[in-house]
N, C-alpha and C positions, 0 to 999 in steps of 0.2 A: 779222676782217679783216686784212689784212696789216700796216697801219700800226699797229695796236694790237700785235700780236704782236711788231713790230720795236721797240717802244718801249725797252726794256731786256733784250732778249732772252728766249726762252720756249721752252716745250717744242714749240711749233708750228715754231720757226725750227730747232730740232734734229732734228725729223722730216723736215722738207723738205730739209736740208741732207744727212742721211744718203741719202734717196732720190735726191737729185740726184748725190750721190758715186757711188752704185751705177750710175747710169745712165751715169756717166761712165767707169766701170771698163774698159768695153770698149776704149776708145781710150788709156786712161792708160799712159804709157810713162816709164820712168826718164829724169830729165832730163839724166843725165850731166854735162857740165860747162856746156852752152849754155842750160839751163832753157827750152828751146824750148817744151816742152809746157805750161809754166806761163804763158808769154807769150802762147800761142794761146788758151789758156782765160781770160785776162784779156780778151783781145780779144774773144772769143766773147761774154762777158757784156755788153760795149759794144754789140756788134752786135744783142743781143736786147733792148737797151732801156736799160741801165744809161747814164746821161750820161758818167761818168767812173770810172775806176779807178787806185789806185795801190798797189804792193805792194813789199816789200823782204824778202829773205831771206838767211840766210848758212848755208854748209855749209863742207865741207873745202876747197872751191875758192875761198872767200872771201865777200865780201859783194856782193850785186848787187840792182837796183831796176828796176822796169819801170812804165809807166803806160800808159794808153790813154784816148782821149775827152778830154772838156773838163770843167773844174773851174767854168765859167761858161757856161751857155747863153746868157746876153746878149751877152757878149764874145767868146765862142769861146776864151778863154784855156784852154790845156790843163791838165791835172793835173800836179802835181809831186810827185817822189819825197819831197820834204820837207813836203808837205801835213800840216797838222794837222786833226784831225777828232773829233767827238764819238765816243767808244768804246762807249757804252752798258754792256752788263752785263760788259763786259772790268773794269770797276771792281770787280766783285765779288771778284775774285782779289787785287787790292790790299787791299781790306776784311778778307777772309779772312787775309791775310798779317800785317796788322798785329794782329788777335786772336791769332793763333798765337804770334806773338812775346810777346805779354802772358802767353800761357800758359807760353811758355818760362822768363820772368821770374817765374813764380809769382804774378802778380797776379791771375789768374782761372784756372778750369778749365773744359774743353769740357763736363765734366759739371754745371757750375752752372745753375741754373735761370734763365730770364729774370727770374722774379719777384725772386730774390735781389738783382738789381742794379737792376731797373726794376719795382718792386711796382706791380700794377694797371695796367700800361701794355697788356698783352696780356689783355684780358678783355672778356666781352660775347659773347652769342650763341653761347656753348659754347667759347669760346675760354679757355684757362687757362695763363698763364704759369708757374704752379707745376709744370706737367708738360712743359714744354718747355726743352730743354737748348739750350746754345750749339752744340753739335754738330749738333743737329737744324735749328737755324736755318741753319748753313752749308751742310749737304748737302741742304736741302729737304725734310726728312722730318718738319717740325714740323705740317704741316696748316693752317698759317695761311693764310687767304684772301688771294689776290693782289689789292691794291687798284686794279691797272691794269684788272682784270677788271669793276670796277663800271661800270654803265652811264651813270650820271651822269658819272663821270670820263671815260669814253670819249667821249661826246658833247662834253665841255667841252674836252678837250685833243687829240683825235684827228681830229674832223671839221672841215671847213672853218670852218663859222660859228663853232663853239666856240673853234677854234684861235686865230683871228684876233682875237677878243675877249679872249682870256685868255693869250696866249703869253707875257705879260710878268708874270704874277702870280707871287708869291712863296708857296710852300707849306712849312710848316715840317713837319719829320719827324713830329711830333705829328699834323699835319692828315692825313698819308698813313696813319698807322697807324690813327686814327679811322675812316678810310672802310672798311678792312678789318674793324674790328671791328663793322660794321653787318651783317656777314654771318656765316653759320654757318661754322666750319672746313671744310676738304676732307675731313678725316678725323682720326681719334684721333692724337695725337703719336706717331710712330714705327712706324705700322701700314702706311705706303705712302709714295709719293713724288709731289710736285707742284710744279713751279716756281712760287715765290712772290716778287715783289720785296719784298714786305712783310718777309720774312725779314731782306733786307740793309739795309732802312731800321732796322729794330730793331737790326741788328748795329753799324750805325754809331752809333746812340743808346749802347749798350753801351761802344763805344770811348771816348766822351766821359765817362760815368759812372765808368768804370774810371780813366781818366787826368786827367781834368779839362781835357782839350783836344778840340777838334773832332776829328773822324776825318779832315777835310782835313789839319789840322796834323800829326796822327800820321803819316799817309802822306807828306806832304812831308818830315818828320824823319826817318823811318825807311827810307823806300824811295826817294823822288825825289832826296834830297840825296845820300845815299851811292852811289848808282848813276849819279849825274851824269845824270839824264832830263830834260835842259832844255826839251824839247819837251812836256812832260807837265804837266798842272795839273789842279787840282780847284776849278773856277770858281764853285761856290756859287751866287750870284745873277746873275753876270755873263752878259750875254745874248750877247756876241760871241765868235767863235772866233779866238784870236791868228793873225797872219800869220807865215809863208805858209799859206795855206788856199784852198780853193775854197769853192763854194756847195754847199748840201745841198737835195735836191729830193723832194717828196712829192705824192701824189694827194690827200692828206686827204679820202678816200673810203672807202667800203665795198668799191669795185672797184678794179681795177688800169688801168681805162681813164679817160678825162676829161683835164681840164686838168692841167698840171703846175705846182706852186706852190714858190716858194723859200721854205724853212722855216728858214734858216741861223740867223736871230736868234731865240733864245728863252730862257727862264728856266728852266735846267736844274733847279731845285730840285724840279720835278715827279718827277724821278728821284732825287735825294738820293744817298744811298750805295749805292743800288741800280744807278745808272748815270749819273751826272753828268760823269764825267771826260772829258779831252781830250788827245790824245796824238798821235804820229805812227808810221809803221810801224816805223822804226828803233829808237824807244824801246820800243816793245811787244816787239819781238823781243829786245832787251837784257834787258828785264824777266823775261821767261819763261825765258830761258836762265840768268840769273842764280838765278832761284828754283829751277830744277830742279838746278842745280850745288851747291846748298846754301850760296849766298851770303848768303841772308836768313833762312833757318831752320835751327835744329838738326836733326840726323838725325831724332830722335823727332818733332818737329812736321812735318817734311816728310813723313814715312811716315803721320802722321794726316791730313794734307791729301790724300795719294794713295791712302787708303783710301776705296774707292767704294762706291755702292750702284746697284742696279738702276734703270733708267728703264724703265717699262712701255711697250711698243711701240715702242722705239728700240733694237734688239738690238746694235748696234755702238757705242753710248755710254753710259758709266757716269759717274756724278757723285760728285766727292770734296767736299773743303771748299774751295768756289770755284773748282773746277777740274774740267774734263773730261777724260776719257779716251776718245779716239776709236779705235777699230780699223779701218783703212782696208781697201779690198778687197785689198791686196796683202799684208796681215798687219801691216804697220807700225803701231804705236802712236803718236799724237801727244797731247800734253797742252797744254791751254790753255783759251779760253773763246771764245764768240761774243758779239757785242754789237750792239744795234740802238737807235737813237733816231729821231727825226723827221729824215728825209732822209739816213741814214747807216746802213750795214750793214757790219759789221767781223768780222774773225776773226784771232786770233793763236794760233799752236801751235809746238811744239817737240818734238823727240824727247825721250825720257826722259833722256838724258845730257846736254841743253842743247846740243849741238853743231850741230844743224840746226834752224833756226826759219824761219817765214814768217809776216808779218802783211800784212794787206790791208785795203783799204777800198773799198767802192762808195758813191757820193754819192746813193743812192736808197733808199727803204724800201720800194717796191711791188714790186722785180724785183731779180734778181741773186742767186745762191747762192754762198758761198766754197767749198762742198765740191768742186766740179770742179777749182777752182785747186788746192785742197790736195792732191787726188788726183794731180794731174799733177806738183807738185813733189815728193812724198815716195814715189810709186810709179813 
């Protein structure tokens, strides 16, 4: 179901994004200085059912923003270019950046096993942390089962009755990993690729083990502070989204029809270091631009991050360490990540030189694909 695949980003979201991008290719045109194609794609998403959209981009002509639709279905308040929103799996790039900084400092190695730092945490039903390296966590070649695919978790957190009963529950990282360990791994470590949010929950636990501080503290100290990303936060168990912000909407069902529910308030510990962060489009663009320009990682670690593996069935997307390389229909490569969580679908991408970025958000999880917007902006 779409709401499940949108929780913190998934292979399904990647596949549909690529297909949507291919469908848009026939009409994609270079934006020139006016970005008219990008604006049209944003409006088209709203006309197709997204309540509201917001996007910010920067290129050689400068920074610009556009919005469409509403941020609040009850009041009719429009979306704002400054809106903060839950970014879902875009969190993964921040987590990977911190781990690569720690590697650059000699405090861990990408070839360290999970068991070296977290003995016994990844074990059970065939999982073996002694065979899974940090690198395999970050590029999703570990084979660890994705806890969000667990049926009980899905009923509790993605469907209407369960969501409204449990939206404010606090889940510890250990709880999320334990759910995954009830299942067999997807494959032997290093033999295939499968998107697993559990990988990044474990990655967040690794940061805490190595540094003695939470992954949130390390992101704030190493990334948010130096880049002055004042609209970005790691909320932990805080259930609200800071203002300015709109509302977030979901069907909370296995279909894309039926009533629409306001799901703005929730405890994001269910996503943890796989997808709990909040940001806005301008901050996300600055983050990915700085990352690609070497402002956060030394050259060797940035090269590691951009060393990608194949994603079966998605020919135009490859996955690095918390970073996706997408080849658009016009041949341009953009680097970044998609992200989804209840009521929120986001994407942030930049060219390899960091000079042209786009970040966008739809306040819905059952409709709206970022790919056509990205195609219009970069092609």
